[in-house]
Structure formats: structure tokens, C-alpha cells
Backbone as CSV, one residue per row, in Angstrom:
resi,resn,N_x,N_y,N_z,CA_x,CA_y,CA_z,C_x,C_y,C_z
1,MET,14.542,-7.936,21.370,15.115,-7.324,20.183,13.988,-6.645,19.386
2,ASN,14.164,-5.365,19.114,13.210,-4.601,18.319,13.740,-4.419,16.911
3,LYS,12.829,-4.253,15.968,13.206,-3.980,14.584,13.255,-2.470,14.369
4,TYR,14.303,-2.025,13.679,14.483,-0.606,13.415,14.813,-0.387,11.945
5,GLU,14.544,0.832,11.509,14.943,1.277,10.174,15.665,2.609,10.358
6,ALA,16.808,2.751,9.701,17.585,3.978,9.827,17.876,4.545,8.443
7,MET,17.691,5.851,8.311,18.021,6.556,7.075,19.127,7.550,7.403
8,PHE,20.228,7.431,6.669,21.392,8.286,6.874,21.540,9.233,5.693
9,ILE,21.898,10.473,5.960,22.320,11.392,4.910,23.817,11.569,5.093
10,ILE,24.559,11.231,4.054,26.012,11.176,4.118,26.594,12.197,3.156
11,LYS,27.778,12.699,3.471,28.461,13.643,2.583,28.614,13.023,1.195
12,PRO,28.266,13.757,0.146,28.299,13.175,-1.200,29.684,13.151,-1.842
13,ASP,30.634,13.909,-1.315,31.934,14.031,-1.963,32.960,13.006,-1.477
14,LEU,32.515,11.941,-0.825,33.434,10.895,-0.370,33.836,10.009,-1.543
15,SER,35.071,9.514,-1.509,35.510,8.577,-2.544,34.849,7.222,-2.311
16,GLU,34.966,6.344,-3.291,34.350,5.022,-3.190,34.925,4.237,-2.004
17,GLU,36.211,4.351,-1.783,36.854,3.662,-0.662,36.365,4.216,0.677
18,GLU,36.230,5.540,0.779,35.736,6.158,2.013,34.289,5.770,2.278
19,ARG,33.489,5.652,1.225,32.088,5.221,1.386,32.020,3.814,1.948
20,LYS,32.808,2.906,1.376,32.786,1.521,1.851,33.215,1.447,3.314
21,THR,34.209,2.221,3.682,34.662,2.256,5.067,33.564,2.794,5.979
22,LEU,32.902,3.861,5.560,31.832,4.458,6.360,30.655,3.494,6.505
23,PHE,30.248,2.840,5.412,29.145,1.880,5.488,29.511,0.724,6.418
24,GLY,30.768,0.313,6.400,31.227,-0.722,7.318,31.161,-0.265,8.766
25,GLN,31.525,0.986,9.028,31.457,1.538,10.389,30.018,1.626,10.874
26,ILE,29.115,2.007,9.974,27.689,2.103,10.335,27.161,0.729,10.717
27,ASN,27.467,-0.279,9.905,26.993,-1.638,10.183,27.669,-2.219,11.427
28,ASP,28.949,-1.939,11.618,29.683,-2.462,12.769,29.158,-1.906,14.090
29,ALA,28.648,-0.681,14.084,28.089,-0.099,15.309,26.884,-0.909,15.781
30,VAL,26.077,-1.407,14.848,24.915,-2.232,15.212,25.383,-3.586,15.737
31,VAL,26.320,-4.216,15.025,26.814,-5.537,15.422,27.523,-5.476,16.770
32,LYS,28.236,-4.389,17.029,28.969,-4.207,18.287,28.027,-4.190,19.485
33,HIS,26.807,-3.719,19.293,25.825,-3.635,20.382,24.834,-4.800,20.328
34,SER,25.274,-5.951,19.869,24.490,-7.200,19.829,23.300,-7.124,18.887
35,GLY,23.418,-6.374,17.822,22.352,-6.272,16.840,22.676,-7.063,15.586
36,VAL,21.685,-7.154,14.698,21.840,-7.860,13.423,21.323,-6.949,12.310
37,VAL,22.170,-6.730,11.300,21.768,-5.928,10.149,21.049,-6.849,9.165
38,ALA,19.771,-6.565,8.904,18.994,-7.389,7.987,19.220,-6.965,6.542
39,GLN,19.272,-5.655,6.301,19.416,-5.149,4.946,20.023,-3.754,5.016
40,ALA,20.937,-3.474,4.088,21.559,-2.152,4.031,21.958,-1.871,2.595
41,ALA,21.602,-0.681,2.107,21.929,-0.324,0.731,21.825,1.179,0.541
42,VAL,22.463,1.657,-0.519,22.349,3.066,-0.888,20.949,3.266,-1.458
43,TRP,20.219,4.207,-0.890,18.853,4.474,-1.312,18.821,5.460,-2.472
44,ALA,19.686,6.487,-2.433,19.729,7.490,-3.503,21.114,8.123,-3.549
45,GLU,21.607,8.343,-4.748,22.898,8.995,-4.954,22.683,10.499,-5.126
46,ARG,23.508,11.303,-4.508,23.573,12.762,-4.687,22.222,13.430,-4.941
47,ARG,21.469,13.590,-3.883,20.195,14.301,-3.972,20.376,15.693,-3.378
48,LYS,19.735,16.652,-4.001,19.784,18.028,-3.505,18.969,18.109,-2.224
49,LEU,19.538,18.738,-1.208,18.867,18.897,0.079,17.994,20.149,0.070
50,PHE,16.920,20.128,0.827,16.010,21.266,0.891,16.678,22.462,1.567
51,PHE,17.504,22.190,2.559,18.291,23.244,3.224,19.662,22.658,3.546
52,PRO,20.686,23.496,3.636,22.043,22.985,3.873,22.181,22.303,5.240
53,LEU,22.921,21.196,5.250,23.272,20.496,6.478,24.787,20.515,6.599
54,LYS,25.294,21.139,7.626,26.744,21.251,7.836,27.451,21.749,6.578
55,LYS,26.869,22.792,5.972,27.394,23.468,4.772,27.394,22.586,3.527
56,GLN,26.615,21.515,3.523,26.474,20.638,2.353,25.104,20.887,1.727
57,HIS,25.069,20.984,0.400,23.811,21.224,-0.310,23.284,19.960,-0.982
58,GLU,24.079,18.895,-0.989,23.666,17.608,-1.537,24.013,16.519,-0.533
59,GLY,23.355,15.366,-0.679,23.645,14.264,0.226,23.388,12.923,-0.431
60,LEU,24.041,11.900,0.078,23.841,10.522,-0.348,22.997,9.847,0.725
61,TYR,21.956,9.144,0.328,21.040,8.524,1.276,21.349,7.037,1.395
62,TYR,21.467,6.561,2.634,21.793,5.166,2.937,20.719,4.635,3.877
63,LEU,20.068,3.526,3.478,18.966,2.944,4.241,19.409,1.620,4.847
64,MET,19.072,1.403,6.120,19.473,0.178,6.798,18.328,-0.325,7.673
65,ASN,18.031,-1.619,7.590,17.076,-2.291,8.467,17.853,-3.211,9.392
66,PHE,17.541,-3.175,10.688,18.290,-3.974,11.647,17.452,-4.275,12.880
67,THR,17.906,-5.247,13.664,17.298,-5.549,14.957,18.339,-5.257,16.030
68,LEU,17.843,-4.797,17.173,18.747,-4.341,18.230,18.001,-4.345,19.558
69,PRO,18.699,-4.619,20.672,18.053,-4.458,21.972,17.674,-2.992,22.201
70,PRO,16.524,-2.732,22.794,16.037,-1.352,22.943,16.974,-0.421,23.708
71,LEU,17.718,-0.932,24.663,18.585,-0.072,25.465,19.840,0.362,24.724
72,ALA,20.183,-0.307,23.632,21.404,0.015,22.886,21.192,1.124,21.861
73,ILE,19.967,1.514,21.600,19.700,2.503,20.548,20.303,3.860,20.901
74,LYS,20.346,4.202,22.170,20.932,5.472,22.603,22.433,5.504,22.300
75,ASP,23.121,4.398,22.550,24.557,4.319,22.277,24.855,4.409,20.787
76,ILE,23.994,3.807,19.986,24.200,3.837,18.535,23.997,5.247,17.995
77,ARG,22.980,5.931,18.464,22.759,7.319,18.024,23.944,8.199,18.377
78,HIS,24.504,7.982,19.551,25.669,8.763,19.970,26.865,8.472,19.053
79,ALA,27.070,7.216,18.704,28.182,6.847,17.824,28.014,7.479,16.446
80,TYR,26.801,7.504,15.927,26.555,8.103,14.609,26.716,9.620,14.648
81,ARG,26.358,10.235,15.753,26.471,11.685,15.878,27.942,12.129,15.888
82,LEU,28.830,11.278,16.364,30.250,11.616,16.433,30.954,11.549,15.079
83,ASN,30.376,10.859,14.110,31.004,10.702,12.799,30.720,11.941,11.950
84,GLU,31.779,12.632,11.503,31.588,13.875,10.754,31.115,13.650,9.323
85,ASN,31.201,12.423,8.808,30.737,12.140,7.448,29.233,11.893,7.380
86,ILE,28.595,11.677,8.519,27.147,11.505,8.584,26.531,12.860,8.881
87,LEU,25.759,13.380,7.934,25.136,14.689,8.112,23.911,14.611,9.014
88,ARG,23.095,13.576,8.832,21.857,13.440,9.595,21.478,11.964,9.625
89,VAL,20.822,11.530,10.694,20.332,10.158,10.805,18.950,10.171,11.454
90,LEU,18.073,9.323,10.935,16.730,9.152,11.494,16.537,7.668,11.735
91,ILE,16.271,7.297,12.979,16.050,5.892,13.332,14.617,5.756,13.806
92,THR,13.871,4.837,13.186,12.478,4.610,13.530,12.270,3.129,13.836
93,THR,11.253,2.822,14.614,10.920,1.432,14.903,9.983,0.904,13.833
94,GLN,10.065,-0.409,13.581,9.171,-1.066,12.630,8.259,-2.012,13.385
95,GLN,7.093,-2.200,12.871,6.126,-3.131,13.473,6.246,-4.496,12.860
């Protein structure tokens, strides 16, 4: 099991209920692949983006720390790419 950190840029115009559902889907993708979410929280509300992403000029930043088997990271990236509410995701390993 490796430690990872993921930063998500999410559409800012989602309602509170849609945000909670999306955050649950993000966390469930890790748990589904035998991972454990150590910490997850909104890092920043409605920040202006340097350049538009999928015609959005602002984004909500969501930070998550988790552990996961190394072979499952490809499946998780694919699952996040399919969600239209996630504008961008960056997953890095932690030491």
C-alpha cells in the first residue's frame, strides 16, 4: 500500500447536496479499490483559474490523502476522468 495525495478541481456552481454526493463518490472510488482515505477536505472555495478548464473560469479545490495498492491507481484515475463535475485531478505519491 502506497500513500497518495490527490488535488481535485471541481465545478464551483454545484449545490451543497451535489457537492456532498461528489465528495462521497470520490472517496468511494478509493475504498472500492481496497484503499483507505486518511483525510479529505475542501482546500479552497471558488478560486479563479489561470486558464479556463472545460469552459469554467473558477474552481473549488478538494484535497484528499489516502493509501492504495499501486496497481489500482490507474483504475481510480480513469474513474475520476469519467466524472464531468471534476475539471482536473493531480495524484502524487507521498514519502
